[in-house]
C-alpha positions as CSV (number, residue, x, y, z in Angstrom):
1,M,77.8,114.7,125.3
2,F,81.0,113.6,124.4
3,S,81.3,112.2,121.0
4,I,84.0,110.7,118.4
5,L,83.0,111.4,114.7
6,D,84.5,110.2,111.6
7,T,83.4,113.4,109.7
8,A,84.1,117.1,109.8
9,L,83.6,118.7,113.0
10,D,81.2,121.7,112.7
11,P,81.7,124.1,115.8
12,A,78.9,126.5,115.2
13,Q,76.2,123.1,115.2
14,L,78.3,121.6,118.5
15,R,78.0,125.2,120.0
16,C,74.3,125.1,119.2
17,A,73.6,122.0,121.1
18,L,74.9,124.1,124.1
19,K,72.4,127.1,123.4
20,D,71.1,128.4,127.3
21,D,69.6,131.3,127.8
22,G,70.7,131.2,131.7
23,A,74.2,131.0,130.4
24,G,76.0,134.5,130.4
25,A,79.2,132.8,129.5
26,F,80.8,130.5,126.7
27,A,84.2,129.1,126.1
28,S,85.7,126.9,123.9
29,F,88.9,125.1,122.5
30,E,89.3,123.9,119.1
31,G,92.4,121.7,118.7
32,R,93.3,121.9,115.1
33,V,96.2,119.7,112.9
34,R,99.5,121.6,112.9
35,N,101.8,121.4,109.7
36,V,104.6,120.9,111.5
37,N,106.0,119.0,114.8
38,D,108.9,118.6,116.4
39,G,110.6,120.6,113.3
40,R,109.3,118.2,110.9
41,S,106.7,118.9,108.2
42,V,103.6,117.3,108.6
43,L,101.4,116.9,105.2
44,S,98.7,114.8,107.2
45,L,97.8,112.5,110.4
46,D,95.5,109.6,111.1
47,Y,93.8,109.4,114.2
48,E,92.7,106.7,115.7
49,A,90.3,105.8,119.0
50,Y,89.0,102.8,121.1
51,T,85.3,104.7,120.4
52,P,83.6,102.0,123.3
53,L,86.2,103.4,126.3
54,A,86.9,106.9,124.7
55,E,83.3,107.6,124.9
56,K,83.1,106.3,128.4
57,E,86.0,107.7,129.6
58,G,85.1,111.2,127.6
59,E,81.3,111.0,129.2
60,R,83.4,110.7,132.7
61,I,85.7,113.8,132.4
62,L,82.3,115.8,131.2
63,A,80.2,114.7,134.5
64,E,83.6,115.4,136.5
65,A,83.4,118.8,135.0
66,R,79.9,119.0,135.8
67,A,80.6,118.4,139.4
68,K,83.8,120.4,139.8
69,F,82.8,123.6,138.5
70,P,79.7,126.1,138.4
71,I,78.7,125.2,134.9
72,L,75.7,124.7,133.0
73,S,76.6,122.4,130.2
74,A,79.8,120.9,128.4
75,A,80.6,118.8,125.4
76,C,83.1,117.4,123.6
77,A,83.9,116.0,120.1
78,Q,87.1,114.1,118.7
79,R,87.8,113.7,115.2
80,T,89.0,110.4,113.9
81,G,90.4,109.4,110.4
82,A,92.6,111.3,108.1
83,L,93.2,114.9,108.8
84,A,95.0,117.4,107.1
85,P,96.8,120.8,108.6
86,G,94.5,123.3,109.5
87,D,91.6,120.5,110.1
88,L,89.9,120.9,113.3
89,A,90.6,117.6,115.6
90,V,88.7,117.9,118.7
91,W,86.3,121.0,120.0
92,V,85.4,121.4,123.5
93,G,82.4,123.7,125.0
94,V,81.3,124.9,128.2
95,T,78.6,127.0,129.3
96,A,78.1,128.7,132.2
97,A,76.6,132.0,134.7
98,H,79.9,133.5,134.7
99,R,83.0,133.2,132.5
100,S,85.8,132.2,135.3
101,A,83.7,128.9,135.4
102,A,83.4,128.6,131.8
103,F,87.4,128.8,131.0
104,D,88.0,126.6,134.1
105,A,85.9,123.6,133.2
106,C,87.0,124.1,129.2
107,R,90.3,123.5,130.3
108,Y,90.0,120.9,132.6
109,V,87.8,118.8,130.2
110,I,90.7,119.9,127.2
111,D,93.6,118.5,129.2
112,E,91.9,115.3,131.0
113,L,90.9,114.5,127.3
114,K,94.4,114.6,126.5
115,K,95.7,112.5,129.8
116,R,92.9,109.6,130.0
117,V,90.9,109.2,126.2
118,P,92.5,106.4,124.6
119,V,93.1,108.7,120.9
120,W,96.2,107.9,119.0
121,K,97.6,109.8,116.0
122,R,100.2,109.1,113.1
123,E,101.7,111.6,111.7
124,H,102.8,111.9,107.7
125,Y,106.0,113.6,106.9
126,A,107.0,115.8,103.9
127,D,110.3,113.3,103.7
128,G,107.8,110.0,103.2
129,S,108.3,108.9,106.4
130,S,105.5,108.6,109.2
131,G,105.3,107.8,112.9
132,W,102.9,107.5,115.9
133,V,102.6,110.4,118.2
134,N,101.7,110.4,121.9
135,S,98.4,112.6,121.4
136,A,99.3,114.7,124.9
137,T,102.2,115.7,124.5
138,G,103.0,115.7,120.5
139,E,106.6,113.5,120.7
140,P,106.9,110.6,118.9
141,R,105.4,107.6,120.9
142,A,108.3,105.0,122.7
C-alpha cells in the first residue's frame, strides 16, 4: 500500500485503510513542509517523483518492513506537486499487536523511503531564488 499522490494527503483516510481489530498498536509519521531550511526562509516547494520506480521501490520497502518486524500492516503515501509550509508531504502508518514493532517498522519505512525512493524537492525561497534539495538530508543537491 504505497502511493504517490498529487492531491492533499488525508491522514484519517489513510489510517482508516489500516484498521484491524487485531492491532493493539498503531504508529504513524507525518512529514510536513518546513518554512525554513538551512537558515533560509522557504515559501513553497515542488516535489517530483519518478512514479513507476517510486511505487515499485516503496512497495519493496513495505514488504521488507512486514518481513523484518512482527507487524500486521503498513502503508505509505508520498505527495508530489506544489506544497506550502505546513502541508503534509509524506505519511507512514503501521499496525502491530504491540507498540515496539509498530514504532520500529514505522521508522524503518520512513528512513528507507528517504534513502531509496526517487523523490526530489525544489525549494522556493523568500529572496526569490530556488534550489533542488536532497530529500533525504535537506541539504542542497550537489
